[in-house]
N, C-alpha and C positions, 0 to 999 in steps of 0.2 A: 389389608392386602391378603390375598389367598395364597398360601404356600403350596407349591406343587409337590407331589409325592417324591420322596428321595429315591433315586435309582442309582445303583452302582454302575460303574463303567462297564463291568462285565455284563450286566443286564442289557445295557445299550448295545454292546457288541453282539450279544445273543439275539436280540430283537432284529438288528440290522441283517445279520446273516440269515435269519429266518425269512426275511422278505425277498431274498433272491429265489426266483421261481424254481430253478432247477435243483436247489438245495433244500427246499421247504420241508420235505418229508424226512430228511436225515437228522440224526442226532447232532447235538451241538459239537461234540468232539469230532465227529465225521466231517461236519461243515468246516471246522477249523483246519482239519487235516487237508481237505481238498483245496482250501484257499491258501494253504501254506502259512497259516497263522498260529500263534501260540495264545493260550489263555493269559490274561493279565497276571494271574497268580504265578504262572511259570516264568513269565518275563521278569516279575519282581524277584523271584528266586535266583534267576540268572544274574540279574544286576547286583543282588546282595552278594552272591558268590564272587562275582567279578570285583566288587569293591573290597571284599575280604582279601582276595589275591593281591590287589593293589596295595593294601595296607601291609600285608605280611612281607611282600617283596619290595617294600619301600618305593613304590612308584608314585606315591602321593606324599605330601608333607604332613603326615600324621604318624605319630610315634606308635608302633604296633604294641609296645608294652602297656600303653594306656587302655588297649582293648582286649588283647589276647596274651596268653601264656602258652608256650609250646609244652606239650606233654613230654615227660621224661621217658615213659614207656611207649615204645613204638614197635609193636609186634606185627601188625598186619595193616593192609590198606596203604594209604598215601604216606609219604615220608614226612609230611608236615602236619602231624596230628596236633590238635589244640586241647589244652586242659580246660575243662568246664568246672568252674567253681560252684559250690553249693549256693543256691539262691534262697534267701529267707523271706523275700518279699515277692508277692505275685506280680507287682507292677514291673519289677526288673525283668521278668520273663519275656516281655515284648521288646526289650532293647535289642538293637542290631547285634551287639556282641554276644548276647545270650541266645538269640533265636537261630543264629547261623552256625554255631559251633557243632551241633549234632549232625547237621547236613554236611558241613565241610568234612568232618571226620568220617562220614559214611561214603564219601566219594570213592569210586572204585579205582584202586591204584593201577590196575592193568589197562584202564582206558585213558585215564587223565594224563595230559601232557603239560608239565609245569615249566617247560623251557622258555616260553614267552607268553605274553598276555594274549596275543592273537591265537596261538595254538591252544591255550587254556580255554578261551571262549569257544573255539571250534569243537573241542572235545566235550564241552558241556552239553552240546546238542545231542550227544550219543547216550547220555545218562537218563534213565527213567526216574523222574521225581514224583511219580504218582503217589507214592507212600507218604509224601510230605504235604500233599495238597489237601485242602479242606473240602 
């Protein structure tokens, strides 16, 4: 059996938007913007941050102490800073609880609304995550 070349979902999305005649000559980011779409990487980041919110505010049956520790020094930014423990193994860096802490702590406190899950999701769309994308 001949195996087909592996394509990432993002490549499929890129190819599909390129086939739309009126958008063919535009950059991928511009095509996504005109189609009111997000890249899969940004969507994953939003879902990770939403899941983090649900864990921290006990909206799911997961003990937050098993994933996170609140930081005792809270000088700037959001009021729910998380402490990042030192990781001695590179495999641990890809764990959800490790990869989301820096992004969570960098959320702008003046934009974010933590009063409810829906308002948190709504304010996530106003944050520029381009510095965290590959």
